[in-house]
PANUFI-538568 format. One record per residue (C-alpha): residue in one letter; x, y, z; chain; residue number from 1. Coordinates in pm, 1 decimal. Each point is the difference from the previous one (the first is absolute). Example, Ala and Ser with C-alpha at 12.3 -4.5 7.8 and 13.67 -1.06 7.14 Angstrom:
# residues 2
 figu        X        Y        Z nupa zakol
    A   1230.0   -450.0    780.0    A     1
    S    137.0    344.0    -66.0    A     2
END
This chain:
# residues 378
 figu        X        Y        Z nupa zakol
    M      0.0      0.0      0.0    A     1
    E    131.9    343.1    -96.5    A     2
    F    -45.5    326.0    192.4    A     3
    S   -121.5    347.8    -89.6    A     4
    F    -25.2    338.4    169.2    A     5
    L   -261.0    264.3    -83.8    A     6
    T    -63.3    352.4    113.1    A     7
    Q   -270.5    242.5   -103.9    A     8
    G     55.4    337.3    166.4    A     9
    Y   -231.4    -42.4    299.9    A    10
    V    -40.7    345.3    158.6    A    11
    P   -265.4    -26.2    273.2    A    12
    E   -154.9    310.1    149.4    A    13
    Y    149.0    -72.9    341.9    A    14
    R    349.2     26.4   -149.7    A    15
    R    -81.0    325.5   -181.6    A    16
    K   -126.3    172.1    313.5    A    17
    D    229.0    296.2     75.2    A    18
    N    246.3   -122.8   -264.5    A    19
    P    -31.7    172.8   -339.8    A    20
    N    288.6   -209.6   -136.5    A    21
    A   -155.3   -338.6     80.5    A    22
    E    -76.4    -92.3   -360.7    A    23
    H    353.7     80.7   -112.4    A    24
    E    150.5   -190.6    292.4    A    25
    V   -205.3   -312.4    -76.7    A    26
    L     95.7     -2.3   -367.5    A    27
    I    371.4     34.1     75.0    A    28
    E    -23.4   -264.2    272.7    A    29
    D   -174.9   -234.7   -242.0    A    30
    Y    282.6     47.3   -248.7    A    31
    D    259.4    -87.4    264.9    A    32
    L   -199.6   -309.8     98.9    A    33
    C      4.0   -123.3   -360.3    A    34
    L    378.9     31.3     -3.7    A    35
    A     16.7   -193.5    327.1    A    36
    A   -216.6   -277.7   -146.5    A    37
    D    239.4    -30.4   -292.8    A    38
    E    297.0    -30.5    235.9    A    39
    A   -180.9   -254.5    221.4    A    40
    G    -66.1   -244.0   -283.4    A    41
    F   -364.5     58.4    -90.1    A    42
    K    -27.9   -111.1   -360.7    A    43
    Y   -275.3    249.0    -85.5    A    44
    V    -95.1    354.3     99.4    A    45
    W   -342.3    129.0   -106.9    A    46
    L   -142.4    352.4     -9.2    A    47
    S   -373.2     64.5     -9.3    A    48
    E   -179.6    241.2   -230.8    A    49
    H   -300.8    167.7    156.6    A    50
    H   -175.3    327.6    -64.8    A    51
    F   -208.4    225.8    226.5    A    52
    L     22.5   -233.8    301.9    A    53
    D     84.2    245.8    277.1    A    54
    E    187.2   -159.1    291.8    A    55
    Y    -14.5   -352.5   -145.9    A    56
    S    248.3     42.0   -287.5    A    57
    H    191.9    306.4   -117.8    A    58
    I    213.1   -175.8   -263.3    A    59
    S   -183.1     95.5   -317.2    A    60
    A    299.5     32.7   -236.5    A    61
    N    170.4   -329.8     73.9    A    62
    D    182.2     12.2   -334.1    A    63
    A    205.8    293.0    132.1    A    64
    F     69.9   -187.5    324.9    A    65
    L     92.4   -320.8   -183.6    A    66
    G    218.8    186.3   -248.1    A    67
    S    213.0    134.7    281.9    A    68
    L     25.0   -342.3    165.0    A    69
    A    104.5   -153.7   -331.0    A    70
    R    350.3    144.3     26.9    A    71
    T     42.2    -20.0    378.5    A    72
    T   -103.3   -362.5     58.4    A    73
    K    224.0   -293.0    -91.9    A    74
    R   -177.7   -335.3     -5.8    A    75
    T   -365.8     36.9     87.6    A    76
    H   -257.0      3.9   -278.1    A    77
    L   -212.2    314.4     -3.5    A    78
    G   -371.7    -40.8    -59.3    A    79
    S   -294.2    220.9    -82.4    A    80
    G   -253.5   -101.4    256.2    A    81
    I   -169.5    123.2   -214.1    A    82
    Y     13.7    201.7   -321.7    A    83
    N   -360.5     80.7    -89.9    A    84
    P    -38.3    -53.7   -377.9    A    85
    L   -357.9    122.4    -33.8    A    86
    P     15.9    253.7   -286.0    A    87
    K   -157.9    285.2    196.7    A    88
    V    258.2    -45.8    276.1    A    89
    N    314.1    -83.3   -199.5    A    90
    H    -11.1    -49.7   -376.0    A    91
    P    111.4   -358.7    -76.8    A    92
    A    272.3    114.2   -238.2    A    93
    K    147.5    222.7    270.3    A    94
    V    -14.0   -289.3    245.2    A    95
    A    190.6   -217.9   -248.4    A    96
    E    260.8    274.0    -37.6    A    97
    R     43.2     29.1    377.8    A    98
    V     34.3   -375.7     42.0    A    99
    A    267.2    -23.8   -268.8    A   100
    M    188.3    299.0    139.3    A   101
    M     -4.2   -148.7    348.9    A   102
    D    118.3   -329.0   -143.8    A   103
    H    306.0    172.3   -146.3    A   104
    L     78.1    203.5    310.1    A   105
    T    -15.4   -313.0    217.1    A   106
    E    176.5   -212.7   -264.0    A   107
    G   -278.2   -254.9      0.4    A   108
    R   -109.4     25.6    364.1    A   109
    F   -347.7    142.7    -60.5    A   110
    E   -331.6   -172.6     79.2    A   111
    F   -309.7    123.3   -183.9    A   112
    G   -300.1     -9.1    233.5    A   113
    T   -337.3    134.4   -110.8    A   114
    G   -340.2     57.4    157.5    A   115
    R   -314.3    208.7    -15.4    A   116
    G      4.4    231.3    302.5    A   117
    A   -100.3    -28.7    363.2    A   118
    G   -369.1     84.3     -3.5    A   119
    S   -264.6    242.9   -116.7    A   120
    L    169.7    319.9    123.0    A   121
    E    313.8    -75.7   -196.8    A   122
    V   -171.4   -137.0   -309.7    A   123
    T   -263.1    272.1    -37.4    A   124
    G    263.7    271.3     38.8    A   125
    F    110.1    -88.4   -352.7    A   126
    H   -321.5   -156.7   -129.6    A   127
    D   -235.0    277.7    107.0    A   128
    E   -282.3   -146.8   -207.0    A   129
    M     -7.8   -308.8    221.6    A   130
    Q   -209.0    -42.5    308.9    A   131
    Q    120.6   -206.8    293.7    A   132
    S   -208.6   -291.1   -123.4    A   133
    D    178.7      9.5   -338.5    A   134
    V    353.0    -42.1    132.0    A   135
    S      3.9   -367.4    -99.4    A   136
    E      6.1    115.3   -363.4    A   137
    T    368.4     73.1     47.0    A   138
    K     58.1   -375.2    -25.4    A   139
    A   -120.4      4.7   -361.2    A   140
    I    224.0    300.1    -73.3    A   141
    W    300.2   -176.3    153.5    A   142
    E    -72.6   -322.2   -188.8    A   143
    E    -22.4    190.4   -327.5    A   144
    T    338.5    156.3     71.8    A   145
    I    222.2   -264.9    160.0    A   146
    G     53.2   -206.1   -314.0    A   147
    E    143.1    294.5   -192.3    A   148
    F    316.7     40.1    204.6    A   149
    A    189.0   -298.5   -142.1    A   150
    K    -66.1    138.7   -348.4    A   151
    M    122.0    344.3    102.6    A   152
    F    313.6   -157.1    148.5    A   153
    T     83.9   -228.9   -293.6    A   154
    Q   -133.2    148.5   -324.6    A   155
    D    244.1    230.5   -176.7    A   156
    T   -296.4    220.0    -84.3    A   157
    Y   -299.8    -68.5    221.2    A   158
    D   -300.2    -91.8   -215.0    A   159
    G   -225.0    243.0    182.9    A   160
    F   -331.1    -70.7    165.0    A   161
    E   -369.1     70.0    -44.5    A   162
    G   -208.6   -101.2    298.4    A   163
    K   -308.4     93.3    195.1    A   164
    Y    182.7    207.6    259.7    A   165
    W    309.4    133.0   -180.1    A   166
    S    180.7      4.5   -330.2    A   167
    M    325.6    113.9   -156.1    A   168
    P    155.3    -12.0   -347.5    A   169
    P    310.9   -205.6    -83.7    A   170
    R    311.5    149.3    158.7    A   171
    K    352.2    -94.8    104.0    A   172
    I    -10.2    -35.2    380.2    A   173
    L    344.6     69.6    142.2    A   174
    P    211.8   -116.8    164.9    A   175
    K    -44.7   -373.9    -25.8    A   176
    P     58.6   -201.5    319.2    A   177
    Y    346.2   -119.9     92.8    A   178
    G    146.8   -339.8    -77.1    A   179
    G   -216.4   -154.9   -267.5    A   180
    T   -334.8    -29.2    176.3    A   181
    H   -215.9    205.2    235.9    A   182
    P    -25.4      2.7    382.8    A   183
    A   -220.2   -250.5    179.1    A   184
    M   -362.6    111.4     11.6    A   185
    W   -218.5     -2.7    313.4    A   186
    Y   -359.1     86.5     92.8    A   187
    A   -132.7    125.6    333.6    A   188
    A   -280.7   -249.2     64.6    A   189
    G   -254.0      8.4    281.4    A   190
    N   -246.1   -287.2    -40.5    A   191
    P    -12.8   -360.9   -126.8    A   192
    S   -120.8     91.0   -349.1    A   193
    S    290.3    245.2    -34.6    A   194
    F    253.8   -265.1    105.8    A   195
    E   -139.4   -235.9   -259.3    A   196
    M     -1.7    266.9   -270.9    A   197
    A    359.0    104.0     77.4    A   198
    G    109.8   -362.6    -16.2    A   199
    R   -169.3    -53.7   -336.7    A   200
    K    181.9    306.7   -135.4    A   201
    G    337.2   -116.6    133.2    A   202
    L     33.0    292.1    241.5    A   203
    G    153.6     -6.6    344.2    A   204
    V   -240.6     95.9    277.9    A   205
    L     55.2    280.5    249.6    A   206
    G   -227.7   -132.6    274.7    A   207
    F    -67.7    308.1    210.2    A   208
    S   -322.8   -149.9    138.3    A   209
    L    148.1   -332.3    115.5    A   210
    D      1.9     69.0    371.9    A   211
    K    -94.0   -345.8    127.8    A   212
    L    173.6   -334.0    -41.1    A   213
    E   -315.8   -190.3    -92.2    A   214
    V    -97.1    259.8   -261.9    A   215
    T    347.0    -16.9   -149.6    A   216
    E     -5.1   -379.2    -24.3    A   217
    K   -314.1     22.5   -214.4    A   218
    A    145.3    282.8   -208.4    A   219
    V    317.7   -200.1    -66.1    A   220
    E   -206.0   -299.2   -112.3    A   221
    I   -210.4    212.6   -236.2    A   222
    Y    296.6    189.5   -140.6    A   223
    K    233.4   -296.5    -50.0    A   224
    K   -269.3   -198.1   -180.9    A   225
    A    -62.8    290.7   -237.6    A   226
    V    363.9     94.1    -61.5    A   227
    A     84.6   -360.0    -89.8    A   228
    N   -211.1     45.6   -314.2    A   229
    A     73.6    366.5    -60.6    A   230
    E    -20.3    179.1   -331.9    A   231
    P    234.6    284.1     93.8    A   232
    V    -70.9    357.9   -100.6    A   233
    G    372.9     64.0     34.1    A   234
    C    294.5   -176.5   -162.7    A   235
    F     24.0   -249.8    284.8    A   236
    I   -192.6   -131.0    300.0    A   237
    N     79.6    158.3    335.4    A   238
    D   -107.2   -281.5    232.3    A   239
    N     11.7    197.3    325.4    A   240
    L   -245.5     55.9    281.1    A   241
    L    106.0    267.8    247.9    A   242
    V   -161.3     41.4    340.9    A   243
    A      5.3    344.5    160.2    A   244
    S      9.4     13.2    379.4    A   245
    G   -121.4    326.6    147.5    A   246
    I    120.5    -50.8    358.8    A   247
    T    357.9   -104.6     74.0    A   248
    F    177.9    109.7    316.9    A   249
    L    334.1   -165.8     60.5    A   250
    S    247.0     77.1    279.7    A   251
    E    278.4   -180.7    183.4    A   252
    D   -230.5      3.3    303.6    A   253
    R   -350.3   -144.4    -47.7    A   254
    D   -154.5    228.0    260.5    A   255
    E    135.4    305.2   -179.2    A   256
    A   -143.9   -126.5   -328.9    A   257
    R   -342.4    -44.5    158.8    A   258
    R     12.9    343.7    164.5    A   259
    N     85.5    155.8   -333.4    A   260
    A   -285.4   -180.1   -174.3    A   261
    L   -251.9    104.8    264.6    A   262
    G    125.4    358.3      7.0    A   263
    E      5.9     85.2   -369.5    A   264
    Q   -373.3     46.5    -63.9    A   265
    I    -63.4   -305.8   -213.7    A   266
    N   -370.1     70.2     45.8    A   267
    Y     33.7    340.5   -165.5    A   268
    H    181.6   -151.4   -296.4    A   269
    F   -263.5   -274.4    -37.9    A   270
    S   -266.2    267.4     -1.5    A   271
    Q    188.8    185.1   -274.6    A   272
    V      0.4   -315.0   -211.2    A   273
    F   -379.1    -24.3     10.8    A   274
    R    -33.1    377.3    -32.3    A   275
    Y    129.3    -21.8   -355.9    A   276
    H    -27.6   -363.3   -110.5    A   277
    D   -376.8     11.8     -9.9    A   278
    T     -9.9   -289.6   -246.3    A   279
    F    141.0   -232.6    270.7    A   280
    P   -258.4   -197.9    198.2    A   281
    R    -42.6    185.9    329.1    A   282
    P     14.9   -221.4    311.7    A   283
    E   -328.5    -12.3    188.3    A   284
    G    -21.9    281.2    252.1    A   285
    F    307.7    179.8   -135.0    A   286
    P    -43.1    377.7     52.7    A   287
    V    -48.4    236.7   -291.8    A   288
    W    252.5    281.6    -32.9    A   289
    P     53.0    242.6    173.6    A   290
    D    -77.9   -244.6    282.6    A   291
    V    304.4   -213.3     78.6    A   292
    M     10.0   -359.9    117.0    A   293
    P     96.5    -54.4    365.3    A   294
    A    367.0    -25.7     87.9    A   295
    V    157.9   -343.7    -37.7    A   296
    D     67.3   -150.4    341.6    A   297
    A    222.1   -296.2     89.9    A   298
    A   -277.1   -255.5    -49.7    A   299
    A    -92.7    144.1   -338.6    A   300
    L    365.8      0.8   -103.0    A   301
    D     30.0   -367.1     92.8    A   302
    G   -306.7    -66.8   -213.3    A   303
    L    156.5    174.2   -297.7    A   304
    I    319.1   -202.0     43.6    A   305
    Q   -201.0   -322.1     22.8    A   306
    I   -171.0     51.1   -338.5    A   307
    G    322.1    124.3   -160.5    A   308
    A   -104.4    363.5    -32.7    A   309
    A    292.3    117.1    217.2    A   310
    Q    358.2   -107.2     62.2    A   311
    V    119.4    134.0    333.5    A   312
    G    279.6   -105.2    234.0    A   313
    D    368.8    -79.5     14.0    A   314
    P    182.8   -156.6   -298.5    A   315
    D    -72.8   -359.5    104.5    A   316
    E   -371.4     70.1     43.0    A   317
    V    -35.6    190.8   -324.1    A   318
    L    192.2   -267.6   -189.5    A   319
    E   -253.2   -260.0    113.3    A   320
    Q   -287.5    232.9    -88.1    A   321
    V    140.8     62.4   -349.2    A   322
    K     57.5   -372.9    -53.8    A   323
    R   -377.3    -42.0     19.9    A   324
    W    -27.6    224.5   -305.9    A   325
    E    264.9   -200.7   -181.0    A   326
    A   -211.3   -308.7     66.6    A   327
    T   -295.7    151.8   -190.4    A   328
    G    202.1    -29.4   -321.8    A   329
    C     32.6    372.0    -64.6    A   330
    D    314.5    105.1   -186.4    A   331
    N     75.7    338.0    152.8    A   332
    F    -62.1    154.2    343.2    A   333
    M    -24.0    379.3     20.9    A   334
    V     42.4    211.0    312.2    A   335
    M    -96.8    366.0      8.6    A   336
    R     99.9    307.1    192.0    A   337
    G   -359.5     57.3    103.7    A   338
    T    -27.9    187.3    329.7    A   339
    K    355.9    -60.4    117.2    A   340
    T    241.9    278.4     82.1    A   341
    K    311.8     14.4   -213.9    A   342
    E    207.3   -151.0    281.9    A   343
    Q   -246.0   -286.4     54.8    A   344
    C     -5.4    -72.2   -372.5    A   345
    L    378.5      4.6    -26.5    A   346
    D     13.4   -255.6    283.0    A   347
    M   -253.5   -218.9   -176.8    A   348
    I    189.0     18.2   -330.6    A   349
    R    336.5    -75.6    164.2    A   350
    L   -130.0   -291.3    204.5    A   351
    M   -187.6   -144.8   -299.4    A   352
    G    327.0     11.4   -193.4    A   353
    E    199.4   -162.3    279.6    A   354
    H   -236.4   -263.8    134.2    A   355
    I   -290.0    -73.2   -235.0    A   356
    I     78.0     56.8   -367.3    A   357
    P    316.4   -219.0     -3.2    A   358
    K   -191.9   -290.2    153.9    A   359
    L   -290.0      6.9   -246.7    A   360
    D    146.9    140.8   -324.0    A   361
    K    312.8   -194.1    -92.6    A   362
    D     -8.7     64.1   -375.6    A   363
    P    236.7    281.8   -102.5    A   364
    V   -193.4     60.0   -323.2    A   365
    H   -328.9    189.7    -10.8    A   366
    R   -292.9   -216.2   -108.0    A   367
    T   -105.2    255.1   -262.8    A   368
    T    355.1     12.6   -136.1    A   369
    R    -19.7   -372.3    -73.6    A   370
    F   -328.7     42.6   -188.5    A   371
    R    134.4    296.6   -192.2    A   372
    T    333.6   -162.5    -86.0    A   373
    E   -175.5   -310.4   -132.4    A   374
    A   -228.2    214.2   -215.3    A   375
    A    290.4    201.0   -142.7    A   376
    A    184.8   -319.6    -90.9    A   377
    A   -299.6   -164.2   -168.9    A   378
END
């Protein structure tokens, strides 16, 4: 199992209080954390793309962030988690150009993740003709678009496109990706039908909604069955299911890790998730923003650890907790900055690199590099 790190520019109101520089501080801290993840041995670093989501995510131009990391990281693959290729957000041709440029700047270390936006606030900011109930139409727009990227990457002159939602005449799309084929392609999936669809299309899955072990086991089964018979929309199949863990607190001392988890307002962050991801099923009784769920106490934290939704403790404890995810059959385990302070996150990254990653990821070659190398040689 491989390991990823993601950050998204979380700038909660309680951090901004009496600090006009809070947003700037978070963005610079996030950059430093990505460098630390590279040094610690995380194979992948991902940057989100969100728009208009105050507090929850202030990284809207992740291409700028990733471009800077391209020349300051050494080994980690850099991923768009996601680039939004819906034409009213980012024209597909411009997305293809950004992907190829990132591929050159990283010398083949780029991962091309796509998705459709977090919820109705984000989607309708660009698609102002849509109502909240119409947001699901973005799936049709994405499906119309995703198959065009391999053509843009490989055709000397792209044939052009005439579709329901966008069109463009034939043009040379430059530059072309680095090294004979394009980066591995991923999709941010949130439900069983999306896992199956991504598998059929030969896309890796960014599983941001896989917060329970039993849910992930079913998702792995669905995805692996579909990807085994994939008709890839790219030049090769990216057989990869990534699980994103929202709560990871790791310290040398287990009691310190638990104190940090209980003191960093997990409840506020959870409430932010449902504030904006209004297409996610809302747990029964979960408060509607601006009401916030009650603070997580020790018993609730133990419950989250039990179902796999949190990894909290000293290195030995967290290793055993992460092994349960490995047992689901997932290919990649992602930890996030989330609510952690910079110092807490640096500790987590360092300890993951010293005690957990070497025990569970013994392959020096990135899984996506193997897929890409095989495709280039074919």
